[in-house]
Phi, psi and omega in degrees: 000318179296318179296323180294318179296320181296320178294319178298320180297317179296319179299315180301317181296315180301315180294324178295319179296317180297314180297319179296319180295317179296319180296316179296321179295319179297316178298321179296318179296315179297321179296317178296319178298319179295316181298325178290325182272345186304313179303318180294319179296316178298318179297317179296316180295321178297318180295318179297318179296318180295317179296330179275359180084007179266073188291328178299318178294320179299318179297314180300318180291317180294330179292343179275348181278152175295137185294132173209170181300321181291312182292326177298318179297316179296319181295316179298318180297317180296318179293323177297313180297323179294317178294321182295324178293320176301321179296314182293335178274359179080014177268071193293322182294313179296321180295317180300316178301316182294315179294328183295336180278355185266357178059234184264015182295131178045230181252036185302322181297318179292322179297326176299318178296322178297322177296314181294324176297317179299319178296319178295320179295320178299319179297319179293318178298327180277358180083009177272075187288332178297314178294317180300319180301312182294320183289319178292324178299318179296342180252022193301344177260004185253128177049228181257029186300325180295322176294317180294326176300314179289329175297319178294319177297321178297315180297321178297319179298317179299314182293330183285332187302325183296327183254335183211081183298330178296316177294323179298319177302313179303315183295316178293322182294323178294341181261008181306131186107346178250128177050225179255030184301324180295317179298321179294320179295317179296318179301311181295319180300316180293322178296316185284328183264341184077009180272147181267342179270118185296323180295316179296321181297316179296316179298322177297316179297326181277354180073026182266125177266168178301321179297320179292324178298315178298322178294322178298318180298322178295317180294318179299319179297318179294321180294316182291338180279349183287145171292139184252139174054048181250357184217136181208151177228141173258201178298311185223026175217158182231138185231139179229143177257121180279160182297337181270008177087005174266170187227143176237155181208147174223160177115199182299137182225026184295335179253009180079017183291347178258008183276069184242008187294338181268356181290146175211166181057033179271137178241356177199148179225159169200165183230148163259198179299312183225027175217159183230138184232142178231138176260122181274161183297336180272007177088006175264171187229140174240155182206146176222161177116205183290138183228026184294341178249009179082015184291349179261003186279069185239007189296337182263000180289140175220167177058033179271135180246347178203153180230160175203159180228142160264186181303319186229027180221161174232134183240147178225132176264121181275163182297336180275005178087007176259176186232143173239156182204157177210149180139208188289318187270145179287321179048056181299333182298329187292337184294339181261357180285141179208172180055040183274142177260328180203160178227163178206159177210153178190142181051248183246011185239149173245147182216165181204160171241132178278170179297339179264007176087015178272135181264132178241147178218149178282349183232131183305328182290347183257002186278160175203131175251355184275336183291140179244136177059048180296138180239343179201154179213150169218153185226155174210205187294105172079009180202166172231155175235126188239129178264127179265162182298337180274004177087008175266163186230128177251132178247132181260137160073320194305310181273349184067019183268153175077175181296135179056030176072023179248147180216131176275123179289150185281051183242151173224162176057034179275138182242352177202148180225151176218132184250142175224170179295340183259346181167185185240139176240136179235147177250125181268161183299335181274005178087007175267165184242134177243152183223153174221106184257143181281332178224139183299324182293342180264357186296135174243117184282118178237013189293340183269355184281134178231166179059031178282146179231350178203150181224153175212113181263135175237176182296326183234352177211154183230136181244142179228128176264129178266163183302329181279003176096351178281159183234128176254123180236127184229153181128203179291145185229040185301325184243020181078017183292345178262009184277060182251013188294337180263000179289147164216109185275359181101145182298143183239000000 
């Protein structure tokens, strides 16, 4: 009996081992089958989650998959959809962060601007107009952000009148051309001065005398008589526009930036660091020099009335008051600019003056709201220099002097300005030249020059066109960029 039980026990053990082995083999087979099917199952579950609007779950599932071109595309779409839902829910900060991780996917960059617009709108709705103003300004080329920026400034002016009517007048006056800001400025001026004539009241508030008004008219006439865009300097080259519409250039030519001898019918010129641009009489544009950032891609431009260059970009002002550009910088702000009277460029910033005298800049460090009646602007590294109708000059940011980093230069009767990384050059109505250098070692002495009619300041050299057509160029001459002594651009 004992032997029989022992035999049965052995049989049971053998059968148990066999069954266990078979079960383990089955589990292994099932496991292998699951591992083979797992990517498809995860993909199906991710798609179902995405279709149901559960994008976070879809992202989590897709992140478990082995990276491939297909899964990467699905993951980007899920992350985009998740960010887009945050945007639609008004969670603009979270949405901006989410879109920022998507790089160049789809229209993620544009969606970031939509998020920032939403944040600015929230600030305006909450009555935080100071914050809204700054946020809308940073978006000045997106949608109607420039209008909303001026709306915020208008609201600040309205709120200020109760406590400081003088300041409110200043704010409304700076907004002349927008809504009824001029009427508001005139109303406050008449209240504060007791005068019934709005023009006289405004002039009294501005401290303008009859003699000064006549002087402004004289300055305006002198400014309008000057030749425009006839002299330009790059890093190491100098370009001049002759009265007959041809162009001359000297200096470094390693990128062909001085190859302008065949140009004709040119009515304006400008330079970048290593490229030269010309505006033809028919509104088309020509360009030579370095093109690594596309700064020469202007062959299809038409209806251009003015040109300008940054170091690595080319800008064009169209007849309808809008701006086109090509080159290194995206300059999204420029797409919303309109009603422009003039444009300028320097270093990495673009700037413009509107028909109402408002100054716009692509870079916050170059902006100014204090200038009144702006007629010209130029920009360079980290600052702008703005010429007012009264012949005074305001410089923003560079020295950090004055309120909001603005400083009025001690100049009067100025009719043209030119900005460089090393300093500012101004042309006075009497034909003399004034300068403001940031460092003594960069100073170029132009105090002895008379009968000047055009100026062009560069980082290391400055050119001045005299009334008799000769050109004086001073500064460093490493590449022959100052070799203009034989030039005669024609009497002006």
